[in-house]
N, C-alpha and C positions, 0 to 999 in steps of 0.2 A: 106492213107485213110482219109476222111474229118472228121472235129470235128462233131460229133453227140450229141445232147443234148435233154432231155426228156422236153418237154414244155407243161407246166400244162393245159395251155388253149387249146391245140388240144389233149392231153392225148396221144400223141404220141412220139417218139424218131426221131428227125427229124436233117437233115443236117443243121449247122449253115452257113448263109450267111448274111454278115453285110449288112446294108442299103447302107453304102458307103465304097467301097474297101479298104482295109487296114486300116479303122477305126471302133472301137467299142466303143457306147454310152452305159454305164451300171449306173442302178440307183439302190441302194440298202436300204431297208427300216432300218432306224436307230433305236437308243434306246430312250426310254421316261426317261429323266434323273432325276430321283428321289431316285436312289439306286445305289449299286454298280452293276457291270455286273456278271451275273453268267454262269455256266456251258453251258447252252443252247445258250447264245451269243457267247461264244468260238466256239462252235460247228459250228455255222452258218458263223460266219465272217472269221474262218480259211479256212473253203469250198471255200466261195467267194474269199479270197484272193488267193487261188491256182488258181481259174478260171482266175483270173486278171492275175497272174504271168504268166500262160501259155499263154494267149493272147499276153503279152509283148514278152515272149520269141520266140513266132512265128512271131514277127516283126510288130503286130499290133500297131497303135496308141490309146490308151486307155483312154477314159475319165470315171472316177469313181467318182461319186457323192454318198454320203451317208449322210442322214440327221439327226438332233437332234430334236426330239419333246420336245420343252420346255415349251409348254403350254399345261397342263393337269390337269385333278382333282387330281391325285396322286400327282403331284408335289404341288397344292395347300395345299393338305391334310398334306404333310411333312413339308411344311413351316409353317403351323400353329402349327404343334406338335412341332417344333422346334423353334419357335415364331421368325421367320425371313421371307424374302422376296422370292417370287416365283423365282426371279434372282439369288438371293443368292444359292438357292438349285441348280439351274440349274447350274450355273457356278462351284460349288464345283465338282458335279458328271460329268460334261463334263471333267475337269482334271484327275478324277479318271478314267474314260473311256479311256483317251488316255495313262494313267501309265499302264493299263492292256493289252492293244491293243499292245502297244509298247513292252511290255514284253513278249507278245505271238510271236513277229516278224510279226505282221500283218502290211502290208504297208498301211500309211495313205491314206485316199482318196484324189483325187486332189482338192475337195472342199466338206465341211460339213455346208450345209446352216442350219438355225434355222428357226422354224415357225416364232418367232417374229421379224425375219429380211425379211419375205416374207409377210407381212400384206397386203401390197398395192396388190400383185399379186393374193391373196386370196380374197381380196374384189373384185377385177376385175372380177375374175372367177364366183364368185356367182352371181353379177350383170348380167354377160353375161347368166348364167343359169336361172336367172329370167325372162330376156327378151326372152328366148327361151321357156318358159312355164314349164320349168323343174324342179322349186324351186319355194317355196311358204313362205310366212313370218307371224308369228303369234306372236304378242305382243313381237318384240324384237328377237324372234327366226326364223331361216329359215331352212328350210328342203327340202332335195332332193326327189322328187316323182319318186319312182323306176319304176313306170307304164309307166314313159314316155320313159324308155329306152328298146327297145324292146327286147334286146338280155340280159337283165339282169340276172343274174346266169348261164353264159357261162363259167366262169371260175371254179366255185365251183360244177358246174353242178346241181344246185339245181333250182327247179321250186319255183315260187313266193309263190305257196300253201303251200310248205313244208318248208319255211323259219321260222326260230326262231325268234320272236321277241326280240330286245335287246340282241343279240347273244354274243355282246362282253362286255355286263354288266356295260356299261358307261352310261346308261340313266336312270334317275329316273321315277318311276311310273307315276308321275305326268305329266311328260313330254310325255309317250305314250300315253295317253289320249288325247293329243291335235293334233296328226299327223291325216293327212288324210287316211293313211294307215299304219298298223303295221311295215310293212317293210321299211318305208321312215327313213331316218337318218339325222341327224343335220348338216348342213353347217356353221352356225353361233349360238353363244348360248348367249342369252341375259344376261347382268351381274347380278350377285346376291349381296346382301349387303355384302360388305368387301372384295370382291374378286378382284384380278388384272383384269383389264378391259381395251379394246382398243376402240376409236371411230370407227363408220361405220354408213351407211345411214339407219342401223335399230336400232340405237342406241348404248349405251356403252355394249361391250361384249367380245366375243373371239371365234376364229374359232374353228369348231369341228376337231375332229381327222383325219377323210379322207381326208378332201379337203386340208389340209397342203401338204401332199405329191404330190398331184396332181397338186399344185400351184407351188411347188418347181422342179418338173419333168420339168413343162413348162419354167420356168425360166432359169433351169441351163442347161438343154439339148433340149428343143424345143418339138414339138407337138407328135413326135414318135420316140421312143428309139429302141435300139436293144434287150436289156434284163434289165428284172426288177426281181430284186433279194428279198427273204425273206423267212423266217420259214413257215412250212407248217400250223401253227397256224393262219397265216395272210390271207390265201387263202379267208376265210369268216370270218366276213364279210369285212375287210379291203381292201383287194386288189379288191375285187368283186365291192365295192364302188367306188374305185378310177377309175377303168376301166368306170363304169356308169357315174361319173361325168366329166372325162376327154373327153371322146369320145362324150358325148353331147355338151360339151362348144367348143370343137376344131373340130368336125366333123372329126377326124382321129383316127386310131388305135393306142392306147397309147403306147404298147409295141409288138415287134413282138415274142419276147421269155419272158416267165414266168418260172423261176426256183425256187422250194421250197426244202429246205433241212427238213430232218426229226426230230422228236422230242428226246428228252434226257430223258432215263429212269433210275432209281437209284434201284439197285437190282431188276429188273422186275417191278417197280411201277414207275408212271409218277412224274417227279420231280416236287415239289411243296411245299411252304412254310407251307400249311395246314397239310402235311405228314411228316413235320420235316426233310425231306430229301433234302433240298434246298442247293446248294453248290455254293459258288462265287468263280470266278477266284482267288480272293485276297487271301482267305482262303486255297485253292489248293496250291498256291505259297509259302504262308507263312509255309505251312507243309512241304515244302523241295522238293515238285513234281516240276522238272525242266519242263521249257516252253516247250522246245522240245519233252520231254516226254509226255506233254499234247496233242502237235501237233501229234505225232506219234500214240498215242492212238485214236485221234479223227479220223486222216486220214486211219486208218485201216479198218475202216467202210465205205460203200458207202453212200455218202452225203446225198441221199434219203432215206436210212433206218433208222429206229429208233437204237439208239445208247444205248446200256446199260452200265451205269456206275457202276462197281464192284470193289472191293479190289483187286481181282484176275486179271481182265482184266487190270487194271493199273499197277499192278506188271508186267504182261507180256510185257506191252507196255515199261515200264521202262527198261526191261531187254533188249529188242529189240533194243531200243533207244542207250543203253550204248555199245553195238556190232557196231551199225552202228557209233556212235560218235568216237570209236576208230580209225575207218578207216578214218573219216572226220578229225579228228585232225592230222592224220599222217604228211601231208605237211607243218602243222604249226609248230608242236613241233620238227621236225627233219628237218627243211628245209635245213639248212648248212650240215648236216650229208647226208643227200640223195643227195645234190649237185642239188636239184630242182630249177630251176630260178624262181625269185619272179615275181609274174605277177598280173594283176587285174582280179581275176577271175569271178568278177561280170560282166564284159563284154563279157563274154562268153555265147552264147545264142544257142538255136537249130539250128539256121540259119548259125551258125560260127563253130560250134563244131568239123564238119566233118573233118575239115582239122587235127585233133589232132588223128583222127581215122584211123590208118593203118592196124588194127585188125579186121578181120571179125567178130569175136565173140563180140567186142565192138559195132561194128556198128550195129549188130543184137540187142544187149542190148538196144542200143539207139532206134531204129526201135519198139521194143517191148514196151518200156516206152511211145513214142509217140502214139502207137495203145491203149494202156491202157487208157490215159487222153482222146484221140479220142472218146473212148467208153463212153460216158456220164462221162466223169471225174471220172474214176473208180481208184481213189487213193489206194484202196487195193491192185491192181495187181501193180501197180506203186511202191509202196514201197517194194514189194517182190523182184522186179527187182534191186533196190538198195541193198538190202541185199545179192543177188547173185554177184553183182559188188564189194561188200566190203569184201567179203571173203578172197580172196588174200592178199589183203590190211591189213588186220586185222593180218593175220599171220606175215606179216612183221613188224608190228607195235609191235607184242609181241616179236619178235626177237630184235629189236631195244631197247625195254624196259628192254631186260635182258643184255643189254651191249655187244653184240655179233655181231657188224656191220661187223667185217671182215669175218663172216662166210655166209654174203650175197654178191652174185655176182653181181657185178656193172652193168652188162648187163641186169640183173633181175630187179634191181631197175629203170633203165631206161625204161626197157618196161612197169613197172607199173605206170609211170607217166602218160600215157594217160588215164588209168582207173581211176586214182584219180581225173583228171580233168573232166572227165566225171560223176564220182560220185558226186563232188563238184557241178556242173552244175545242174545236175537232181534234186539233194537233194535241190538245191536252189530254183527250179520251185515249190516245195512243202513246201518252206518256212522254210526248215531244214538245221540249220548252226550248225558248230562244237561248243560245250560247253567245256570248258577247265575242266576236272575233277580235284577236290580239291585233293591236296596232303599233307599227314602228317597233317591231322587235320579233327576233327568229328564235324559235325554240331549236333545241339540239338535233334536231333530225333534219332541219332545213339545209339545202346546200347554199353556200355562198354567204355573205355578210352584209351588213348595211352599206359599206363601200361598193361592194359588188352591184347591189341593187342601184345605188347612186349612179354607178357609171353605166348601167344598163338604162337607166331612164334617160341619161345624156345621150348615150347614142340613139336611142329613139326618137329623141326630139330632133336631133340633127337630122336622121332619115326623113322624117316629115317635113322638115324645112326644105330638104332638096328634092322633096316630092318621090321619096322611095318608101311609099306607103307599104310595100309588100315586105320591106325589111323592118319597118316599125311593128307591122302587125306579128312578124315572127319573134320580134323581141318581147311583145307582150304575151305571147303564148308561150314563150320559154319560162317567163316569170310565173305565170299561170300554173304552169306543169309543177312549179316548185312551192305552190301555195301562196303565192303573191299576187295581190290583185291590184292593178293600178288605178287610179281615180283621177281622171283629167279636169282641173279646175280652171276658174276664170283666169285670164291672164297668161294662160300658158303653163302654167305650175302643174306638176303632177304629185299627187300623194300617194301613197300605196297602204294597205294593210297585210296582215299575215292571218291567214284564215286556218 
């Protein structure tokens, strides 16, 4: 079944067909680099990372561009607060962005243009719009006239009469009064005293937010691209304005497909700094939440649906990931014991995995996984297939952890190799990779100490010897709730690992 995606601009699920066979050009709206990235950014960029990985796994040549907005009121305000330059704020937060995205296993874009590096293209596009009568200047400011674009509102499905003036909150009241129409938006902003500014035909100033992306798409990918990505909060006004100015300037469709991910809620409320429920990626990782747990949590919901961040949902994702991770680690931790040949699993793709699949059930799992992602990138179903694949492997891993490999039939181990390869391959398409569990050590969030665990293991052993298996199970469950997994070994010894 062909890949189908929900196209925001047509409001339909459509079969994806690239502009050029075998190639996909994708532009993803990036961050305004004035602060650390938050959970909403993680949700968006993980979803689009899976889309990109899926295209690559199918053999497409993908060009993935994601920008940095490094000219903005928020950056200027932060620079003034910290008594430094706009460039210093941008450079610092670009480094922090890469740190967080790398930690989450998100593939770096092919190119990441910055607004400050595209000023010539921005100025040229504005001049072009002026020549076509779609832009006008007033005392150093230049505005786009939305009335000149016949289909303005086609993405957000809003009529001009219904549009809220200054919807993105970036325009001052004084500026509003100068425009010919309340819906008109700034292409170039005249410099204010003390602000960082750049030369232009209209005087010193800086570009408006929307024109930056239009110019960078044109510079990096051309007049028309396959897919434009972003969060649902960007549909209006940002993406609506991108379409208007790009199509007026170039005379061509900007993007064939527009994909938008749903927003993040925290305990049922919209995540925002004003509500005090704002969570950065850095804080989550510092709290001991693993990157793969976070990916699992995000991918268990469909990318277009709202994602509710709760303690319970995160714990459920953590437990699910631990089970999956046990199976993914199998070939890494026990390679020699299993006699599994070393190989570069990264080179295995959907198009080449078939040679490993002699089992009808595994072929069916592969087919179901592909069908799930072909169905508008349904990662929630795709992950459920991974759990099914992992179950027999987890059983083997538990036996090996108990140091009883002689009880495992060699032919059974050999039969599980294709399953493990398929699991690793499909998990990799979702960006899920094995994380080594910590052994014989507690992180700062764990309750208890080594002495506490040793005492608990001793009491459990005594309970088992006395026949009180219910008490022994309660001790095991209590330790498990603290992230401690017990491993019973030959001779009555018990080891433990910290997950």
